[in-house]
C-alpha positions as CSV (number, residue, x, y, z in Angstrom):
1,M,-14.7,-12.9,65.2
2,N,-13.3,-10.8,62.3
3,P,-15.1,-11.0,59.0
4,V,-13.3,-12.8,56.2
5,T,-11.9,-10.5,53.6
6,R,-12.7,-11.8,50.1
7,R,-10.1,-11.5,47.3
8,I,-12.8,-11.4,44.6
9,Q,-15.1,-8.4,44.7
10,V,-17.7,-7.0,42.3
11,L,-16.7,-3.5,41.2
12,P,-19.1,-0.6,41.8
13,E,-21.1,0.3,38.7
14,H,-19.5,3.7,38.3
15,L,-16.0,2.3,38.4
16,A,-16.9,-0.6,36.0
17,T,-18.4,1.9,33.6
18,K,-15.3,4.0,33.6
19,I,-13.1,1.0,32.9
20,A,-15.3,-0.1,30.0
21,A,-15.3,3.5,28.7
22,G,-11.5,3.4,28.6
23,E,-11.6,0.5,26.1
24,V,-13.9,2.4,23.7
25,I,-12.9,6.0,24.3
26,Q,-9.2,6.6,24.2
27,R,-9.0,10.2,23.0
28,P,-11.1,12.8,21.1
29,E,-10.6,10.9,17.9
30,S,-12.5,7.9,19.4
31,V,-15.5,10.2,20.3
32,A,-15.6,11.8,16.8
33,K,-15.5,8.3,15.2
34,E,-18.3,6.9,17.2
35,L,-20.5,10.0,16.8
36,I,-19.9,10.2,13.0
37,E,-20.8,6.6,12.6
38,N,-24.0,7.1,14.5
39,A,-24.8,10.0,12.2
40,L,-24.2,8.0,9.1
41,D,-26.3,5.1,10.4
42,A,-29.1,7.7,11.0
43,G,-29.1,8.6,7.3
44,A,-27.4,12.0,7.6
45,T,-26.8,13.9,4.3
46,T,-25.1,16.8,6.1
47,L,-22.6,16.7,8.9
48,I,-21.0,19.5,10.9
49,V,-18.0,18.8,13.1
50,V,-16.8,21.4,15.7
51,L,-13.8,21.1,17.9
52,R,-12.3,23.3,20.6
53,E,-8.7,22.7,21.7
54,G,-8.5,19.7,19.5
55,G,-11.5,18.1,21.2
56,R,-10.2,18.4,24.7
57,T,-12.9,20.9,25.7
58,L,-15.5,20.3,23.0
59,I,-16.4,17.8,20.3
60,Q,-19.7,18.5,18.7
61,I,-21.3,16.5,15.8
62,A,-24.5,17.8,14.2
63,D,-26.4,15.9,11.5
64,D,-29.7,16.0,9.7
65,G,-30.5,12.3,10.2
66,M,-33.7,10.7,11.3
67,G,-33.5,11.9,15.0
68,M,-35.1,10.3,18.0
69,D,-38.0,10.7,20.3
70,E,-37.6,11.2,24.1
71,Q,-37.7,7.5,25.0
72,D,-35.0,6.5,22.5
73,A,-32.9,9.5,23.3
74,T,-32.6,8.6,27.0
75,A,-32.3,4.9,26.3
76,S,-29.4,5.5,23.9
77,F,-27.1,6.4,26.9
78,L,-27.7,3.0,28.5
79,R,-24.9,0.4,28.1
80,H,-25.5,-2.2,25.4
81,A,-28.5,-0.2,24.1
82,T,-28.6,-0.2,20.3
83,S,-31.0,0.1,17.4
84,K,-28.8,-1.8,15.1
85,I,-28.8,-5.4,16.2
86,A,-31.5,-7.5,17.9
87,S,-30.3,-11.1,17.6
88,Y,-27.2,-13.2,17.2
89,E,-28.0,-13.5,13.5
90,D,-27.7,-9.7,13.1
91,L,-24.3,-9.8,14.8
92,Q,-23.2,-12.4,12.2
93,A,-23.9,-9.9,9.3
94,I,-23.3,-6.4,10.5
95,R,-24.6,-3.8,8.0
96,T,-24.2,-0.7,10.1
97,Y,-21.2,1.3,11.2
98,G,-22.0,1.3,14.9
99,F,-23.5,-1.8,16.6
100,R,-22.0,-2.4,20.1
101,G,-24.3,-0.1,22.0
102,E,-21.3,1.2,24.0
103,A,-20.5,4.5,22.4
104,L,-22.8,7.0,24.0
105,A,-22.7,5.2,27.4
106,S,-18.9,5.2,27.4
107,I,-18.7,8.9,26.3
108,A,-21.2,10.0,28.9
109,A,-19.2,8.2,31.6
110,V,-16.1,10.3,31.1
111,A,-17.5,13.7,29.9
112,K,-20.3,16.1,30.1
113,V,-22.7,15.4,27.2
114,V,-25.6,17.4,25.8
115,M,-27.7,15.7,23.1
116,T,-30.4,17.6,21.1
117,T,-32.5,15.5,18.7
118,K,-35.7,15.7,16.8
119,R,-37.7,13.5,14.4
120,A,-39.4,15.0,11.4
121,E,-42.9,14.2,12.8
122,D,-42.2,15.8,16.2
123,D,-43.1,19.4,17.1
124,T,-40.1,20.0,19.4
125,A,-36.7,18.6,20.0
126,V,-35.5,16.6,23.0
127,E,-32.5,17.7,25.0
128,V,-30.7,15.2,27.2
129,R,-27.9,16.3,29.6
130,I,-25.8,13.7,31.4
131,E,-22.5,14.1,33.3
132,G,-20.0,11.4,34.3
133,G,-22.5,8.6,33.8
134,G,-25.1,10.1,36.1
135,R,-28.9,10.3,35.6
136,P,-30.0,12.0,32.4
137,Q,-31.7,15.4,32.6
138,V,-34.4,15.8,29.9
139,S,-36.0,19.0,28.6
140,R,-37.5,20.3,25.4
141,T,-36.0,22.8,22.9
142,A,-36.1,23.7,19.3
143,R,-34.1,22.5,16.3
144,D,-34.6,21.0,12.8
145,R,-34.7,17.3,12.2
146,G,-31.6,15.5,13.2
147,T,-29.2,15.1,16.1
148,T,-26.5,17.2,17.8
149,V,-24.2,15.7,20.4
150,A,-21.9,18.0,22.2
151,V,-19.2,16.4,24.4
152,H,-17.6,18.8,26.9
153,N,-14.4,18.4,28.9
154,L,-13.5,14.8,27.9
155,F,-12.0,12.8,30.9
156,Y,-12.8,15.6,33.3
157,N,-13.6,13.0,36.0
158,V,-10.6,10.8,35.1
159,P,-7.6,13.1,35.7
160,A,-5.0,10.4,35.1
161,R,-6.5,9.7,31.6
162,R,-6.8,13.4,30.8
163,R,-3.1,13.9,31.5
164,F,-2.3,11.5,28.8
165,L,-4.0,13.5,26.1
166,K,-1.5,15.2,23.8
167,S,-1.4,18.8,22.7
168,P,-4.4,20.4,21.0
169,N,-2.7,20.3,17.6
170,T,-1.9,16.6,18.0
171,E,-5.4,15.7,19.0
172,F,-6.8,17.8,16.2
173,R,-4.7,15.9,13.7
174,H,-6.1,12.6,14.9
175,V,-9.7,13.9,14.6
176,Y,-8.9,15.3,11.2
177,D,-8.0,11.8,10.0
178,V,-11.3,10.5,11.2
179,V,-13.3,13.3,9.5
180,L,-11.2,12.9,6.3
181,R,-12.0,9.2,6.1
182,A,-15.7,10.0,6.4
183,A,-15.5,12.6,3.7
184,I,-13.7,10.2,1.3
185,S,-15.9,7.2,2.0
186,H,-19.1,9.3,1.6
187,P,-18.6,11.9,-1.1
188,Q,-22.4,12.3,-1.2
189,L,-22.2,13.7,2.3
190,A,-22.0,17.5,2.7
191,L,-19.5,18.1,5.4
192,E,-18.2,21.0,7.4
193,F,-15.3,20.9,9.8
194,H,-14.4,23.7,12.3
195,N,-11.6,23.8,14.8
196,D,-11.4,26.7,17.3
197,D,-13.7,28.9,15.2
198,E,-11.7,28.3,12.0
199,A,-13.1,26.4,9.0
200,V,-10.9,23.4,8.2
201,F,-12.9,22.6,5.2
202,Q,-16.5,22.9,3.8
203,L,-17.3,20.2,1.3
204,G,-20.5,19.9,-0.7
205,A,-22.0,16.6,-1.9
206,V,-19.9,15.6,-5.0
207,T,-18.6,12.7,-7.0
208,L,-15.8,10.6,-5.6
209,D,-13.3,12.0,-8.1
210,Q,-14.2,15.5,-7.1
211,R,-14.0,14.7,-3.4
212,L,-10.4,13.3,-4.0
213,I,-9.4,16.5,-5.8
214,D,-10.9,18.6,-3.0
215,A,-9.1,16.5,-0.4
216,F,-5.7,16.0,-2.0
217,G,-5.4,18.4,-4.9
218,E,-5.4,18.0,-8.6
219,R,-1.7,17.0,-8.9
220,Q,-2.1,14.1,-6.5
221,F,-5.2,13.0,-8.3
222,E,-3.4,13.0,-11.6
223,G,-0.9,10.7,-10.1
224,M,-3.5,8.0,-9.3
225,L,-4.4,5.0,-11.2
226,H,-8.0,3.7,-11.2
227,V,-8.3,0.0,-10.1
228,E,-11.3,-2.3,-10.2
229,E,-11.9,-6.0,-9.9
230,T,-15.1,-8.0,-9.3
231,T,-15.4,-11.6,-8.3
232,E,-18.2,-13.8,-7.1
233,N,-17.7,-12.8,-3.4
234,L,-15.8,-9.5,-3.6
235,R,-15.8,-6.2,-5.4
236,A,-12.7,-4.0,-5.1
237,H,-12.3,-0.6,-6.6
238,G,-10.5,2.7,-6.0
239,Y,-7.1,4.3,-6.7
240,V,-3.4,3.6,-6.3
241,S,-0.6,6.0,-6.9
242,K,1.7,5.8,-9.9
243,P,5.2,4.8,-8.9
244,S,6.6,8.3,-9.3
245,F,4.1,9.5,-6.7
246,G,5.5,7.5,-3.9
247,Q,5.3,9.2,-0.5
248,R,7.6,9.3,2.5
249,S,5.0,8.1,5.0
250,R,2.0,5.7,5.1
251,S,-0.4,8.5,6.0
252,N,-2.3,8.6,2.8
253,Q,-3.4,5.0,2.7
254,F,-7.2,4.4,3.0
255,L,-9.0,1.2,3.1
256,F,-12.8,0.8,3.4
257,L,-15.0,-2.3,3.7
258,N,-18.6,-1.7,3.0
259,G,-18.0,2.0,3.7
260,R,-16.3,1.3,7.0
261,P,-12.7,2.4,7.4
262,I,-10.6,-0.6,8.3
263,V,-7.0,-1.7,8.7
264,N,-5.8,-5.0,7.4
265,R,-2.1,-6.0,7.1
266,N,-2.8,-8.8,4.6
267,I,-4.3,-6.3,2.1
268,N,-1.5,-3.7,2.8
269,H,1.1,-6.4,2.0
270,A,-0.8,-7.3,-1.2
271,I,-0.5,-3.7,-2.4
272,Y,3.1,-3.2,-1.4
273,T,4.3,-6.4,-3.1
274,S,2.4,-5.4,-6.2
275,Y,4.8,-2.5,-6.7
276,E,7.7,-5.0,-6.6
277,H,10.6,-2.5,-6.5
278,L,9.0,0.2,-8.5
279,L,9.2,2.5,-5.4
280,S,12.6,3.7,-4.2
281,G,13.7,2.9,-0.7
282,G,11.8,4.7,2.1
283,T,8.8,5.5,0.0
284,F,5.3,4.1,0.1
285,P,2.3,4.0,-2.2
286,F,-0.8,6.1,-1.9
287,F,-3.9,4.0,-2.1
288,L,-7.6,4.4,-1.6
289,L,-9.5,1.1,-1.9
290,F,-13.2,0.3,-1.4
291,L,-14.0,-3.3,-0.7
292,E,-17.6,-4.6,-0.9
293,A,-18.4,-8.0,0.5
294,D,-21.2,-10.0,1.9
295,P,-21.3,-8.9,5.6
296,A,-21.8,-12.5,6.6
297,R,-18.4,-13.3,5.1
298,V,-16.4,-10.8,7.3
299,D,-16.1,-10.3,11.0
300,V,-16.0,-6.7,12.1
301,N,-16.4,-7.5,15.7
302,V,-12.7,-8.2,16.3
303,H,-11.8,-5.1,18.4
304,P,-13.7,-2.4,20.2
305,S,-12.4,0.2,17.7
306,K,-14.1,-1.8,14.9
307,M,-11.1,-1.0,12.7
308,E,-9.8,-4.5,12.5
309,V,-11.7,-7.0,10.4
310,K,-11.3,-10.7,9.4
311,F,-12.3,-12.1,6.1
312,E,-13.7,-15.6,5.6
313,D,-11.1,-16.2,2.9
314,E,-8.1,-13.9,3.5
315,Q,-6.0,-15.5,0.7
316,A,-8.8,-14.9,-1.9
317,V,-8.9,-11.2,-0.9
318,Y,-5.1,-11.0,-1.2
319,R,-5.1,-12.5,-4.7
320,V,-7.9,-10.1,-5.9
321,V,-6.2,-7.0,-4.6
322,S,-2.7,-8.0,-5.7
323,G,-3.8,-8.9,-9.2
324,M,-5.9,-5.8,-9.5
325,V,-3.0,-3.5,-8.5
326,R,-0.4,-5.3,-10.6
327,K,-2.7,-5.0,-13.7
328,A,-3.1,-1.3,-13.2
329,L,0.6,-0.7,-12.8
330,A,1.4,-2.8,-15.8
331,G,-1.1,-0.9,-17.9
332,S,-0.1,2.5,-16.7
333,G,2.9,2.9,-18.9
334,S,5.5,2.4,-16.2
335,V,8.4,3.4,-18.4
336,P,9.8,6.6,-17.1
337,S,10.0,9.5,-19.5
338,L,13.0,11.9,-19.4
339,T,11.6,15.5,-19.5
340,T,12.6,18.9,-18.5
341,F,11.9,20.1,-14.9
342,P,11.3,23.6,-13.6
343,G,14.5,25.6,-13.2
344,E,16.6,23.4,-15.5
345,A,16.5,25.5,-18.6
346,G,19.9,25.6,-20.1
347,L,21.4,23.0,-17.8
348,G,21.0,20.1,-20.2
349,L,19.2,16.8,-19.5
350,K,19.1,15.9,-15.9
351,F,17.4,13.0,-14.3
352,S,17.4,10.7,-11.3
353,P,15.2,7.9,-10.1
354,R,13.1,10.4,-8.2
355,Q,12.6,12.7,-11.2
356,H,11.0,10.4,-13.7
357,A,7.7,11.5,-15.1
358,W,5.6,8.5,-16.0
359,P,3.7,8.6,-19.3
360,Q,0.0,8.2,-19.4
361,D,-2.7,6.6,-21.6
362,Q,-0.5,3.8,-22.9
363,S,-1.6,0.4,-24.0
364,V,-0.4,-3.0,-22.9
365,V,1.2,-5.4,-25.4
366,D,1.3,-9.1,-24.5
367,I,4.8,-9.7,-23.4
368,R,4.5,-13.4,-24.3
369,T,3.9,-12.6,-28.0
370,G,7.5,-11.8,-28.7
371,E,7.1,-8.1,-29.1
372,I,10.1,-6.4,-27.5
373,L,8.6,-3.2,-26.2
374,P,5.3,-3.3,-24.4
375,L,3.6,-0.3,-22.8
376,F,4.3,2.5,-25.3
377,A,2.1,4.8,-27.1
378,P,-1.1,3.1,-28.6
379,G,-0.2,1.5,-31.9
380,E,3.5,1.9,-31.4
381,Q,5.5,-1.2,-32.2
382,P,9.1,-1.9,-31.7
383,V,11.4,-1.8,-34.7
384,R,13.2,-5.1,-35.3
385,T,16.3,-5.8,-37.2
386,P,15.5,-7.6,-40.5
387,G,15.7,-11.3,-40.0
388,S,15.6,-11.2,-36.2
389,T,13.1,-13.5,-34.5
390,P,11.6,-13.3,-31.0
391,P,12.2,-16.0,-28.5
392,A,9.7,-18.7,-28.1
393,A,7.1,-18.2,-25.4
394,G,8.5,-19.0,-22.0
395,D,12.1,-19.3,-23.3
396,T,14.2,-17.5,-20.7
397,R,17.5,-19.3,-21.4
398,P,20.4,-16.9,-21.1
399,T,22.3,-16.4,-24.4
400,F,24.7,-14.0,-22.9
401,P,27.3,-13.1,-21.8
402,H,28.9,-16.6,-22.0
403,E,32.0,-17.0,-24.0
404,G,31.2,-18.2,-27.5
405,V,30.9,-17.1,-31.1
406,R,30.2,-13.4,-31.3
407,T,28.7,-12.1,-34.6
408,E,29.1,-8.6,-35.8
409,P,26.0,-6.4,-35.6
410,E,24.1,-6.0,-38.8
411,S,24.5,-2.7,-40.5
412,S,20.8,-2.0,-40.4
413,S,20.5,-2.8,-36.7
414,L,18.5,-0.3,-34.6
415,L,20.1,-1.2,-31.3
416,W,23.2,0.5,-30.1
417,Q,25.4,0.1,-27.0
418,L,26.5,3.3,-25.4
419,H,29.8,3.2,-23.5
420,N,29.3,-0.5,-22.9
421,R,26.7,0.5,-20.3
422,Y,23.4,1.4,-22.0
423,I,21.4,0.0,-24.9
424,L,19.6,2.5,-27.1
425,S,16.7,1.6,-29.3
426,Q,14.7,3.7,-31.7
427,I,10.9,3.6,-31.0
428,K,8.1,5.5,-32.7
429,S,7.8,8.0,-29.9
430,G,11.5,8.7,-29.6
431,V,14.4,6.8,-28.0
432,M,14.4,4.0,-25.4
433,I,17.4,3.6,-23.1
434,V,18.0,0.4,-21.2
435,D,20.6,0.0,-18.4
436,Q,22.1,-3.4,-19.3
437,H,23.2,-4.3,-15.8
438,V,19.9,-3.7,-14.0
439,A,18.0,-5.2,-16.9
440,H,19.9,-8.5,-16.6
441,E,19.6,-8.2,-12.8
442,R,15.8,-8.1,-13.1
443,I,15.9,-11.2,-15.3
444,L,18.1,-13.2,-13.0
445,Y,16.2,-12.1,-9.9
446,E,12.9,-13.4,-11.1
447,R,14.5,-16.5,-12.5
448,A,16.1,-17.2,-9.1
449,L,12.9,-16.8,-7.2
450,D,11.1,-19.1,-9.6
451,R,13.9,-21.7,-9.3
452,M,13.9,-21.6,-5.4
453,G,10.1,-22.0,-5.5
454,R,10.5,-25.4,-7.3
455,Q,11.6,-28.6,-5.7
456,E,13.9,-29.9,-8.4
457,Q,17.5,-28.8,-8.5
458,N,18.8,-27.2,-11.7
459,S,22.6,-27.2,-11.5
460,Q,25.3,-26.9,-14.1
461,Q,28.1,-29.3,-13.1
462,L,31.6,-28.0,-13.2
463,L,34.3,-29.9,-15.1
464,F,36.7,-29.4,-12.2
465,P,35.1,-29.0,-8.7
466,N,36.1,-25.8,-6.9
467,T,37.5,-25.9,-3.4
468,Q,37.5,-22.9,-1.2
469,T,37.5,-21.7,2.4
470,L,35.2,-19.2,4.0
471,Q,35.6,-17.2,7.2
472,A,33.8,-18.7,10.2
473,G,30.9,-16.2,10.1
474,D,30.3,-16.6,6.4
475,Y,30.6,-20.4,6.6
476,A,28.0,-20.5,9.4
477,L,25.7,-18.3,7.3
478,L,26.2,-20.7,4.3
479,E,25.2,-23.6,6.5
480,E,22.0,-21.8,7.4
481,L,21.2,-20.9,3.8
482,H,22.5,-24.2,2.3
483,P,19.0,-25.6,1.4
484,E,18.1,-22.4,-0.5
485,F,21.4,-22.3,-2.3
486,E,20.7,-25.9,-3.4
487,R,17.3,-24.9,-4.7
488,L,19.0,-22.0,-6.5
489,G,21.2,-24.4,-8.4
490,F,24.4,-24.6,-6.3
491,D,25.8,-28.1,-5.7
492,I,27.9,-27.5,-2.5
493,R,29.5,-30.0,-0.1
494,L,30.3,-28.6,3.3
495,F,33.3,-30.1,5.2
496,G,33.4,-27.9,8.3
497,R,36.1,-25.5,9.6
498,G,35.1,-23.2,6.7
499,A,36.0,-25.7,3.9
500,L,33.6,-26.4,1.1
501,V,33.6,-27.9,-2.4
502,V,31.5,-26.5,-5.2
503,D,30.5,-29.2,-7.7
504,G,27.9,-27.2,-9.6
505,V,26.5,-23.8,-10.1
506,P,23.2,-22.3,-11.5
507,P,23.3,-22.0,-15.3
508,D,23.3,-18.2,-15.0
509,V,26.7,-18.1,-13.4
510,R,29.3,-16.9,-15.8
511,P,32.3,-19.2,-16.5
512,G,35.3,-18.2,-14.5
513,S,33.3,-16.6,-11.6
514,E,32.7,-19.8,-9.6
515,S,35.5,-19.2,-7.1
516,R,34.1,-15.9,-5.9
517,I,30.4,-16.0,-6.6
518,I,29.3,-17.7,-3.3
519,E,31.4,-15.3,-1.1
520,E,30.1,-12.2,-2.9
521,I,26.5,-13.4,-2.6
522,L,26.9,-14.0,1.1
523,Q,28.4,-10.5,1.6
524,L,25.6,-8.8,-0.2
525,Y,23.0,-11.0,1.5
526,K,24.2,-9.7,4.9
527,E,23.6,-6.1,3.8
528,Y,20.1,-6.9,2.6
529,R,19.2,-8.8,5.7
530,K,19.7,-5.7,7.8
531,E,16.8,-4.0,6.0
532,T,14.5,-7.0,5.6
533,P,15.5,-9.9,7.9
534,T,12.5,-12.1,7.2
535,E,12.8,-12.0,3.4
536,V,15.3,-14.8,3.1
537,R,14.6,-16.0,-0.4
538,D,14.1,-12.5,-1.8
539,N,17.5,-11.4,-0.3
540,I,19.3,-14.4,-1.7
541,A,17.7,-13.8,-5.1
542,K,18.7,-10.1,-5.1
543,S,22.2,-10.9,-4.0
544,F,22.6,-13.6,-6.7
545,A,21.2,-11.4,-9.4
546,C,23.4,-8.5,-8.6
547,K,26.6,-10.5,-8.6
548,S,25.7,-12.7,-11.6
549,A,24.4,-10.1,-13.9
550,I,26.5,-8.6,-16.8
551,K,28.3,-5.5,-15.7
552,S,28.4,-2.0,-16.7
553,G,31.3,-2.0,-19.2
554,D,30.7,-5.4,-20.7
555,S,30.6,-5.3,-24.4
556,L,27.5,-6.9,-26.1
557,N,26.9,-7.6,-29.7
558,E,23.6,-7.0,-31.4
559,Q,22.3,-10.5,-30.8
560,E,23.1,-10.4,-27.1
561,M,21.5,-7.0,-26.8
562,R,18.3,-8.1,-28.5
563,S,18.2,-11.3,-26.4
564,L,18.6,-9.2,-23.3
565,I,15.6,-6.9,-24.2
566,D,13.5,-9.9,-25.2
567,Q,14.0,-11.6,-21.9
568,L,13.6,-8.3,-19.9
569,F,10.1,-7.7,-21.3
570,A,9.2,-11.3,-20.6
571,T,9.6,-10.6,-16.8
572,R,6.8,-9.7,-14.5
573,M,8.1,-6.2,-13.8
574,P,10.5,-5.0,-16.5
575,Y,10.8,-1.4,-15.4
576,A,12.6,-1.5,-12.1
577,C,15.5,-3.6,-10.7
578,P,15.0,-5.5,-7.4
579,H,16.4,-2.5,-5.6
580,G,14.0,0.0,-7.1
581,R,16.3,1.6,-9.7
582,P,14.8,2.2,-13.1
583,I,15.7,-0.1,-15.9
584,V,14.2,1.7,-18.9
585,L,14.0,5.4,-19.8
586,R,12.1,6.9,-22.8
587,I,13.1,10.2,-24.3
588,P,10.1,11.5,-26.3
589,L,10.8,12.9,-29.7
590,E,9.0,16.1,-28.7
591,E,11.6,16.6,-26.0
592,L,14.4,16.2,-28.5
593,D,12.7,18.6,-30.9
594,R,12.3,21.2,-28.2
595,R,16.0,20.9,-27.2
596,F,17.1,21.4,-30.8
597,G,14.7,24.4,-31.2
598,R,12.3,22.7,-33.6
599,R,9.3,23.7,-31.6
């Protein structure tokens, strides 16, 4: 009688070990990360990292930590062997970088490993050799206190996995990122990094600021803003880039929790939205944030890489980070300054959204007090026309450009309209220039978002309802967006077959534009939706603001110009329109003097 073949079988130990190793060790980067974390947990103050062929043939990490005796050194290669947790309670409040007890066992299962380690009180060091998860070979040797782990020929016994490794340069870059994060999060650590006998960097123990200068250069450091916020359950501090230092990739974005490098989409989103259109399209902020929280309030045991974490209160962390970054950006003097750039001598003033230099050391003026120009040089106040009064706090009612009584500008007015496009104002440090269209666009954009966030409808009823017909595609889109249009202030009746009647519009819609405003908003919305399909309200608000704002070429009197500026600086972000274009430029008096040969 033939034996029954069972479908469920227990895998051999050597195969199970290789599978488990594949979850923890994916490439040389994974090895470097695990070994560096072990060194930091061992109290290392000096770290030496050596690679050959990007880690394919050698990854060696040497430290001056506490070291181990023979028994601990051999036990460290056993699966689930760890010195960092002993109970379930320890797992609930992880205070070390490594803790799973899988790193060395996983590495040894897919490589040839030599560990040399010594405690301060021992006479000789212990050397442990292990290949492919086999039995360890132990001997004695000499070295100072600390541990060196050399990993040779990664995945030598898993050919399929080894074939998936990239070129030495690519693997080197991944390891470089790991070493760089260790250098940033531990500036007190002296660190050497060598690749194929070439020194990548040699860093001494320094302050965080000096470490950032060493890592990124003085120019990048000068483009950073310090941020810090402390609450009952969280401390956040670090640096974010000024808007003019936006970068083309997300590579220079560093987030640490209790010293551990992590990734968290919630926090990233909090930072991105804080810039709120200050960055031009396709650019990203540099940020380096350290979060310190009670380990019992976070879960770092989410993924084998230990990079993903969960916070007990994600929304609280979001609010802290967002508020902290917004405050730093608002206090940074985010008004671009028109200056001369290398190679432009004799070419006149030239500028673009990517060429603005952002002034430093400027104070914040409360935008609710009625002062027109916040964020200029300390002590500098806007110059008002005699007799003019600021709007009441919270008064954002539009006073332009509706048809009505227009008064002539006062002869002493210090506001001018240039080519019916820009508003010029004298300030103590020079001249401020405001683009009237994008300024009004910012005002209407924020007002539209606020209106859609409320439940009550705020519509201005038309004396004569407007009947119109849309193409089938636009009509279907309007049906989809109809609830949001109603929140925005449109009173629309849909009759099918493209027919609709508009009974009311938002108060910001200019008289005479009712017949085309809906169609224009829908057309622009379709363009924005291609870039950000999930941001429905934001796209509607941007479309509405763009099509409802005063235009370049509209003539404004002094009262309308002043009202525009007052309302602009009552917005949350008065320096960039919803598309990232600058609203305000400042020409320093020193620049004008230099151009006219006064200095």
